C-alpha positions, 0 to 999 in steps of 0.5 A: 269098091264099097259104095259110099254110105249116106246114112249118118247118126248126126248131121254131118259137117256142113249140115244144118240142125234140120239136116239140110245142106247147100245144093252147090249145083255148080259142084256136080261133075259132068259125069254126075250130070250125064248120069241124070240125063241118062236116067231121065231119058230112059224113064221119060221114054218108057213111062207114057202109058205107064205113069199116072196122069198126075205124074205125066202132067207134073213131069213138066216141072223137071223140064228146066232150062238146062240139062243135068241135075236140076238146079233147085233155085229154078226148080223150086220157083216152078214147084212153089208156084204150083203147090207151095212145095220146095225141094231141100238138099240133104246129105242122105237119109234123115231122122224120122222126126226131121223128115216128118217136119219137112213134109208137114211144112211142104219141104221135100228132102232130097239126097244130094248125090247121084248113083254111079254107073254100077248102081244104074238099076238099083241102089238102097239109099235114095239119091237125087234121081229117085228123090227128084224125078220120082217124087217132084212131079207128083208134088206138083199135083195139088191133091197129092201135095196135100196128102204129103202134108197130111202124112207129115203131120200124121207122122209127127203125131205117130211118134207119140204112139210108138206106131212108126212101123205101121205108118211107114207101111202106108208111105211105102205102099202109096208114096213109094210103090203105089198104083192107081186105077185110071179109066184107061187102066192101072198106072204108077204113081209111086216114086220107087217104081217111077224111078226104076226101069225094071220095076216100072215094067214088073209092077204093071206087066208081070203076073207074079205080084198081087194087086189089091184094092187099097184099104188103110188098115190092110196096108198098115198091117202088111210087111214090105221088101226093101231089097227086091220087087214087091210081092203085092201092090195096093191100088187106089181109085183116085188121089182124092181117095188117098187124101180123104182117107188120111184126113178123115181117119182118127189114127189113135184108135187105129194104132190101138187096133193094129196092136191087137192084129197080126202082121201080114206077109207081103205075099199073103192074101186075105179073104176080104181082099178086093183083088185087081189081079191075083199074083202067081208069086212066081218071081218070089218063088224062083228067087227063094223069097 
């Protein structure tokens, strides 16, 4: 049976103009709550020593009073107290301008559905586990929370420059698939990795991918994969670095510069890259990528 699509052209029935819907926590089934608990237990057991300190601190906001998919009435009270953010239920993927507006106003839209057992290790559309387990702990960190606001505001501005593709790469290689260099080693802070058992191992342990020091222009020139492990990861030195470079960069001339530069393949290395580890690209070669 084909999976249900959560991609819509217009807000579906029951959704507001900003694409939000009631969470209706009481309507999740026992099986859906059990799937959350299964995924939560698996990731929570393997992420210590792999996830960034900020994520491990933030995971406490998800340890609510009852098991199963978090009830946003309780979750938002804790998250609002930490950083002023809140989680809003949406039926699926939302348009870019709506997404940016939510981020700019400290609202994170989360898909109001959860994967099925046959999608345990991969689904293309972000579900409530990816959106809440993967993103919310980092949103409890004040600096990262401010970065997400800055990204949202920058995203709204980018729509006037036709630069969405380049800005999407920044989100992909930081918010979704970012690594951070801590004093005790490389750690994960990207939600796409943190919510994936297999990629939580691959991103840190496998010799195949490149791990490259973060550079804003480099990141925004680099293609990425949506259907497989990444061929390159970008490594920040601190969350402050991420926020500062976003706030201090005038993106208008950067977008103009990007229009004159060729894109970079996901596996490609440049002479001026600062490498944390040079990847073998063995995984990509074996998969015929």
